[in-house]
C-alpha positions in Angstrom: 37.6 -1.7 -24.6 38.1 2.2 -25.0 41.4 4.0 -25.8 43.4 5.5 -23.0 46.9 6.2 -21.8 49.0 4.7 -19.4 52.6 6.4 -18.2 55.5 4.7 -16.3 58.1 7.4 -14.7 61.3 5.9 -12.9 64.0 8.1 -11.1 66.3 8.2 -8.4 66.3 10.8 -5.9 68.3 10.6 -2.6 68.8 7.1 -2.7 65.4 6.3 -3.3 63.8 4.7 -6.6 60.7 6.6 -7.7 58.4 4.4 -9.5 55.1 6.3 -10.9 52.4 4.6 -12.6 49.4 6.7 -14.0 46.4 6.0 -16.5 43.4 8.0 -17.7 41.3 4.8 -17.4 37.8 4.3 -15.1 39.5 4.8 -11.9 38.5 3.3 -8.5 35.6 4.2 -6.5 36.7 5.7 -3.2 35.3 2.9 -1.2 37.4 0.8 -2.9 40.7 2.6 -2.6 41.1 1.7 0.7 40.6 -2.3 0.0 42.9 -2.6 -3.3 46.0 -3.9 -1.1 43.7 -6.3 0.9 43.8 -10.0 0.2 41.4 -11.4 -1.8 39.7 -8.1 -2.8 38.2 -8.1 -6.0 35.4 -6.7 -7.9 35.1 -9.4 -10.5 35.9 -13.1 -9.0 35.6 -14.7 -12.3 38.7 -12.5 -13.6 41.1 -13.2 -10.7 41.6 -14.1 -7.1 41.9 -10.6 -5.7 45.5 -11.5 -4.6 47.7 -9.7 -7.2 47.8 -6.4 -5.7 48.6 -7.9 -2.0 51.2 -9.6 -3.2 52.8 -6.6 -4.7 52.3 -4.5 -1.6 54.1 -7.3 0.2 57.0 -7.4 -2.0 57.4 -4.0 -1.9 56.7 -3.0 1.7 58.5 -6.6 3.4 60.6 -7.7 0.9 62.3 -4.4 -0.5 61.4 -1.9 2.5 59.6 0.1 0.4 56.1 1.6 0.3 53.4 2.4 -2.5 50.3 4.3 -2.3 47.7 4.5 -4.6 45.3 7.4 -5.8 42.3 7.7 -7.4 38.9 9.0 -8.5 36.6 7.5 -10.3 36.5 8.3 -14.0 39.9 10.1 -13.7 42.1 7.2 -13.9 44.8 6.1 -11.0 48.3 7.0 -9.9 50.3 4.4 -8.1 53.5 5.5 -6.3 56.5 3.3 -5.3 59.3 4.3 -3.4 62.1 1.7 -2.7 65.6 2.2 -1.0 68.3 1.8 -3.5 70.0 0.0 -0.8 67.6 -2.8 -1.0 68.1 -3.2 -4.9 71.8 -3.8 -4.7 
């Protein structure tokens, strides 16, 4: 409901696709950062099931052989970094 900024950057380096997502939103409390990729983790059961980030994690790590990381500080937004080997995308 407030204005904010999202940024997505993508580039290839050493045959690795790097996708970086950042925003300057509310951020995620530290105690929840470790749980974001866990199945059924949600802070609001009325909006979702808590499976979206777990499915994303599984696709990136298992199906595409990549990795995804999350950095966040409450009140400062988030940064998701995704690394995928180009060989998995051909």
